[in-house]
C-alpha positions in Angstrom: -2.6 26.7 14.6 -4.6 26.3 11.4 -7.1 29.2 11.0 -10.0 27.2 9.6 -12.0 24.5 11.3 -12.9 21.5 9.1 -15.9 19.1 9.4 -16.7 15.9 7.7 -18.4 12.6 8.1 -15.7 10.3 9.6 -17.7 7.1 9.4 -19.0 5.3 6.3 -21.7 7.0 4.1 -25.3 5.9 4.0 -27.9 5.1 6.6 -26.4 3.4 9.7 -27.1 2.9 13.4 -24.5 5.5 14.3 -22.5 8.1 12.2 -19.6 10.1 13.4 -19.1 13.7 12.4 -15.6 15.1 13.1 -14.5 18.6 13.4 -10.9 19.8 13.8 -9.7 23.4 14.5 -10.0 26.4 16.8 -13.8 26.8 16.4 -14.6 23.4 18.0 -15.4 24.9 21.4 -17.7 27.5 19.8 -19.5 24.7 17.8 -20.0 22.7 21.0 -21.4 25.8 22.8 -23.8 26.7 20.0 -25.0 23.1 19.1 -25.2 21.5 22.5 -25.0 24.4 24.9 -21.6 23.9 26.5 -18.1 22.4 26.0 -18.0 18.8 27.4 -15.1 17.8 29.7 -12.1 16.8 27.8 -12.0 13.2 26.5 -15.3 12.3 28.2 -18.4 11.1 26.3 -21.4 13.3 27.0 -25.0 12.6 26.0 -26.5 15.9 24.8 -29.4 17.4 22.8 -28.0 18.5 19.5 -29.8 21.6 18.0 -29.5 23.5 14.8 -28.8 27.3 14.6 -32.4 28.1 15.0 -32.6 26.0 18.2 -34.6 23.2 16.7 -33.6 19.7 17.9 -31.7 17.5 15.5 -30.8 14.5 17.5 -29.6 13.1 20.8 -25.9 12.9 20.3 -22.9 11.5 22.1 -20.3 14.3 22.1 -16.5 14.0 22.8 -14.1 16.9 22.9 -10.4 16.4 22.5 -8.4 19.6 23.3 -5.2 20.0 21.2 -2.5 19.0 21.2 -3.7 15.7 22.7 -5.9 14.8 19.7 -5.6 12.9 16.4 -4.8 16.1 14.5 -2.9 18.0 17.2 -5.7 20.6 17.1 -9.0 20.8 19.1 -11.2 18.0 17.8 -14.9 17.6 18.4 -16.7 14.3 17.6 -20.5 14.2 17.3 -21.8 10.6 17.4 -25.3 10.8 16.0 -27.9 8.4 14.6 -26.9 7.5 11.0 -30.0 8.7 9.1 -29.3 10.9 6.0 -31.3 13.7 7.4 -29.6 13.8 10.8 -26.1 13.7 9.3 -27.0 16.4 6.6 -28.6 18.7 9.1 -25.8 18.3 11.7 -23.1 19.1 9.1 -25.1 22.1 7.8 -25.5 23.4 11.3 -21.7 23.2 11.7 -21.1 24.9 8.4 -23.4 27.7 9.4 -20.9 28.9 12.0 -18.1 31.3 11.1 -14.7 29.7 10.3 -16.1 26.2 9.7 -15.8 24.6 6.2 -16.0 21.1 4.7 -12.8 19.1 4.9 -10.9 18.3 1.8 -10.0 14.6 1.1 -7.5 13.4 3.7 -7.3 16.8 5.4 -7.6 15.4 9.0 -4.6 13.1 8.4 -2.7 15.9 6.6 -3.2 18.1 9.7 -2.0 15.2 11.9 1.1 15.0 9.9 1.7 18.8 9.9 1.4 18.9 13.7 3.7 16.0 14.2 1.1 13.5 15.3 2.3 11.0 12.7 5.0 10.7 10.1 4.5 10.2 6.4 5.1 6.4 6.5 2.5 6.1 9.4 0.0 8.1 7.3 0.6 5.7 4.5 0.0 2.8 6.9 -3.2 4.3 8.0 -4.4 4.6 4.4 -3.5 0.9 3.9 -5.3 -0.1 7.1 -8.4 1.6 5.8 -8.1 -0.3 2.6 -7.0 -3.7 4.0 -9.0 -6.7 2.7 -7.1 -9.5 4.3 -5.4 -10.3 7.7 -2.0 -10.1 6.1 -2.7 -6.6 4.8 -4.1 -5.6 8.1 -1.1 -6.8 10.0 1.4 -5.1 7.7 -0.5 -1.8 7.6 -0.9 -1.7 11.4 2.8 -2.3 12.0 3.7 0.6 9.6 1.0 2.8 11.2 2.5 2.1 14.6 5.9 3.2 13.5 7.8 0.0 12.6 9.1 1.4 9.4 9.8 4.9 10.8 11.8 3.3 13.6 13.9 1.3 11.2 14.5 4.3 8.9 15.4 6.4 12.0 18.1 3.8 12.9 19.5 3.8 9.4 19.5 7.6 9.2 21.3 7.9 12.6 23.9 5.4 11.4 24.5 7.6 8.3 24.8 10.7 10.5 27.3 9.0 12.8 29.5 8.2 9.7 29.0 11.8 8.5 30.4 13.1 11.8 33.5 11.1 11.3 34.0 12.4 7.8 33.4 16.0 8.8 35.9 15.6 11.7 38.5 14.9 9.0 37.4 18.0 7.2 37.1 20.5 10.1 40.1 19.4 12.1 42.7 18.1 9.7 45.6 19.3 11.9 44.2 18.4 15.3 45.3 15.4 17.4 42.3 13.2 16.6 42.2 9.5 16.4 43.7 8.4 13.1 41.7 7.3 10.1 38.2 8.7 11.1 36.9 8.2 7.5 38.5 4.8 7.3 36.8 3.7 10.5 33.5 5.0 9.2 34.0 2.9 6.0 33.2 -0.4 7.7 30.0 1.1 9.1 29.0 2.4 5.7 29.6 -1.0 4.2 27.5 -2.7 6.9 24.6 -0.2 6.5 24.7 -0.6 2.7 24.3 -4.4 3.1 21.4 -3.9 5.4 19.6 -1.5 3.0 20.2 -3.9 0.1 18.7 -6.7 2.1 15.6 -4.7 2.9 15.3 -3.6 -0.7 15.5 -7.2 -1.9 12.6 -8.1 0.4 10.5 -5.1 -0.5 8.7 -6.8 -3.4 7.1 -9.2 -0.9 5.7 -6.4 1.2 4.4 -4.6 -1.8 2.7 -7.7 -3.1 1.0 -8.2 0.3 -0.6 -4.8 -0.3 -1.3 -5.0 -4.0 -1.9 -8.7 -4.5 -0.1 -11.9 -5.6 -0.1 -11.9 -9.4 -0.9 -14.9 -11.5 -1.0 -15.1 -15.3 -2.8 -17.8 -17.2 -1.1 -18.3 -20.6 -1.9 -20.7 -23.4 -2.9 -21.0 -27.0 -6.2 -19.6 -28.3 -9.2 -21.7 -27.3 -7.2 -23.6 -24.7 -9.9 -22.8 -22.1 -8.2 -19.9 -20.2 -11.4 -17.8 -19.9 -13.5 -20.7 -18.7 -10.8 -21.5 -16.1 -10.6 -18.0 -14.7 -14.5 -17.9 -14.6 -14.4 -21.1 -12.5 -11.7 -19.7 -10.1 -13.7 -16.5 -9.8 -17.0 -18.4 -9.5 -18.6 -15.8 -11.8 -18.5 -14.8 -15.5 -15.5 -12.5 -15.4 -14.3 -13.3 -19.0 -16.1 -13.8 -22.2 -16.1 -17.4 -23.3 -16.4 -18.1 -27.1 -15.5 -20.8 -29.6 -14.0 -18.1 -31.8 -10.2 -18.1 -31.5 -8.7 -14.8 -30.4 -11.8 -13.5 -28.4 -9.7 -12.4 -25.5 -7.4 -9.6 -26.8 -6.8 -7.4 -23.7 -6.0 -8.6 -20.2 -8.9 -9.5 -18.0 -7.9 -9.3 -14.4 -9.8 -10.9 -11.5 -9.2 -9.9 -7.9 -9.8 -12.8 -5.4 -9.1 -13.4 -1.7 -7.8 -16.9 -1.4 -6.4 -18.3 1.8 -6.4 -14.9 3.4 -4.2 -13.4 0.6 -5.2 -11.0 -2.2 -4.6 -12.8 -5.5 -4.8 -11.1 -9.0 -5.4 -13.6 -11.7 -5.0 -12.4 -15.3 -6.7 -14.0 -18.4 -4.5 -13.2 -21.3 -4.7 -13.3 -25.1 -3.9 -16.7 -26.7 -0.2 -17.0 -27.6 0.1 -17.3 -31.4 1.4 -15.4 -34.4 -1.3 -13.1 -35.8 -1.6 -10.6 -38.7 -4.4 -8.8 -36.9 -2.8 -5.7 -35.3 -5.1 -5.7 -32.3 -4.7 -9.4 -31.5 -0.9 -9.1 -32.0 -0.9 -6.2 -29.4 -2.9 -8.5 -27.0 -0.3 -11.2 -27.5 2.5 -8.7 -26.7 0.7 -7.6 -23.5 0.1 -11.2 -22.5 3.8 -12.0 -22.7 4.6 -8.9 -20.7 2.0 -9.7 -18.0 3.5 -13.3 -17.8 6.9 -11.9 -17.4 5.9 -9.6 -14.6 3.7 -12.2 -12.7 4.7 -14.0 -9.5 3.3 -17.3 -10.9 2.4 -18.5 -14.4 -0.1 -21.2 -15.2 0.5 -22.6 -18.6 -2.8 -24.1 -19.9 -2.4 -26.7 -22.7 -4.6 -29.3 -24.4 -1.7 -31.2 -25.9 1.9 -31.7 -24.7 3.1 -30.3 -28.0 1.5 -26.9 -27.1 4.3 -26.4 -24.5 6.7 -25.4 -27.2 4.6 -22.4 -28.2 5.3 -20.5 -25.0 7.7 -22.6 -22.9 10.0 -19.5 -23.0 7.5 -17.7 -20.7 7.5 -20.4 -18.0 9.9 -20.2 -15.1 11.0 -22.5 -12.3 8.2 -23.2 -10.0 5.4 -22.5 -12.5 2.7 -25.0 -13.2 1.5 -26.6 -16.4 -2.3 -27.1 -16.4 -3.5 -30.1 -18.5 -6.9 -28.7 -19.7 -10.1 -30.4 -20.6 -9.4 -33.3 -18.4 -13.1 -34.3 -18.5 -12.6 -35.5 -22.2 -8.8 -35.8 -22.6 -6.8 -38.7 -21.2 -3.8 -37.2 -19.4 -1.6 -40.1 -18.3 0.6 -39.7 -15.2 1.0 -36.0 -14.9 4.5 -35.0 -13.6 5.3 -32.9 -10.5 4.9 -29.6 -12.4 1.6 -30.6 -14.1 -2.0 -30.7 -12.9 -5.0 -32.1 -14.9 -8.0 -29.7 -14.7 -11.5 -29.3 -16.1 -13.6 -26.2 -16.1 -16.7 -28.4 -16.8 -16.4 -30.8 -13.9 -14.0 -28.6 -11.7 -11.6 -31.5 -11.6 -8.3 -30.4 -10.1 -9.5 -26.9 -9.3 -9.5 -27.4 -5.5 -5.9 -28.7 -5.8 -5.0 -25.7 -7.9 -6.5 -23.3 -5.3 -4.5 -25.1 -2.6 -1.3 -24.8 -4.6 -1.9 -21.1 -5.2 -2.5 -20.5 -1.4 0.7 -22.4 -0.6 2.7 -20.5 -3.1 1.3 -17.1 -2.2 1.9 -17.7 1.5 5.4 -18.9 0.9 6.2 -15.8 -1.2 4.2 -13.3 0.9 4.4 -14.9 4.3 5.1 -13.1 7.5 8.3 -11.1 7.9 9.7 -9.6 11.0 11.4 -6.7 9.2 9.7 -3.3 8.8 8.4 -3.6 5.2 9.1 -1.1 2.3 5.5 -1.2 1.1 5.6 1.4 -1.6 7.6 2.2 -4.7 8.3 5.6 -3.1 10.0 3.9 -0.2 12.0 1.6 -2.5 13.2 4.5 -4.7 14.3 6.5 -1.6 16.2 3.6 -0.2 17.8 2.7 -3.6 18.9 6.4 -3.8 20.4 6.1 -0.3 22.3 2.9 -1.3 23.7 4.6 -4.4 24.9 7.5 -2.3 26.5 5.1 0.2 28.2 3.3 -2.7 29.7 6.6 -4.0 30.9 7.3 -0.5 32.7 4.0 -0.4 34.3 4.5 -3.7 35.5 8.1 -2.9 39.1 8.4 -1.9 39.9 8.4 1.8 41.9 11.5 1.0 38.8 13.3 -0.2 36.6 13.5 2.9 34.5 16.3 1.4 33.2 14.0 -1.3 32.4 11.3 1.3 30.6 13.8 3.5 28.5 15.1 0.6 27.4 11.6 -0.4 26.5 10.7 3.2 24.4 13.9 3.4 22.6 12.8 0.2 22.0 9.3 1.7 20.6 10.8 4.9 18.3 13.1 2.9 17.0 10.2 0.7 16.2 8.1 3.8 14.5 11.1 5.4 12.1 11.3 2.5 10.5 8.0 3.6 9.1 9.4 6.8 8.6 13.0 5.5 11.6 14.7 7.0 12.6 16.4 3.7 11.2 17.2 0.3 7.7 16.0 0.9 5.4 18.6 -0.7 5.1 16.7 -3.9 4.3 13.4 -2.1 1.8 15.0 0.4 -0.8 16.1 -2.2 -0.8 12.6 -3.8 -0.9 10.7 -0.6 -3.6 12.5 1.4 -5.9 12.7 -1.6 -6.1 8.9 -1.4 -7.9 9.1 2.0 -11.6 9.3 2.5 -12.9 12.6 3.7 -13.0 12.6 7.5 -10.1 10.0 7.9 
């Protein structure tokens, strides 16, 4: 059991109707005895007078005690539900810190202890972090599934399949002269091929899950003074980008985060595409091209059909040409991949938002598979695929090489849930959590 007992505000900061102060560690019963006079019955809410170390009343609190290991962290946990005034919260935490063995929790330390005591795996902890940060229903659904173990279960099945294949390969190594079924390694080969295909399918779908979490990316590209900044301001319904008649005003990328149709959408205003002797503007154009290449959708804003030639190389199938300044330009019969818009009258902007929603939902829609939501997951699975590929190309007469590659595949998959090599990941992950979570 961890020697120290930690305390932190588990609810949001600032004045509130109710604030929750959480403690975890062996001193929880002592804290309850000193501050409220006794230890409440396990997992039962008790209304009690909360006092400081001098016996002065602080508040009437609802107190709940969760004895370990049946608690969030696997240790004794004490929750003090107090009125959310700053003075009440401050005095309550100071009273807890006045007792021996109690200290302030570090960022994410409650979740770290839950991981250490086996109450959640690493992917579930990441799901909890995502759930805390979720802005949309799609993000919430995805994070909740991961927190409840959907990814861990899938990873576990993959890893068990690798271990089964490893058992066959090691049978060839350990008992070469025994009367065993012929071709153990060869029989495992088909299972390795099937598993490799499954992992490749999940990896190909991983970009969708990552975009649900980070946002569907849109880049607005066009020549200088085409009206890109005005357009992004209209979509954001605020002055997110500087609008000027001077060409080349936008030099760096201006990114606006929106929630449209229940999806997080990141719209980037980029530098006008043109040749420039100005080193700063030229760097802005380079970044604009790079962002356009990385985006899920490109909106090419033009004021003349001849402008398309300037950056047609950036546009891809499914992208949309925006025919700008439609309030004063006569755009005749736009084609299927064109839409006339105006930042002055908002002509076409409702249709543009509807198209963005449709495209984002099509690309980031619901999936029944357990998602690989982070680059870390994807790198581990990709490493596992590479190891399986090496196992398939190893000679059937070299079972030692096959077995070693299968061990590496199992180890790579185990890193997703925190079974191996996780110290470098733990510090980065749990530092993302709010104190008290």
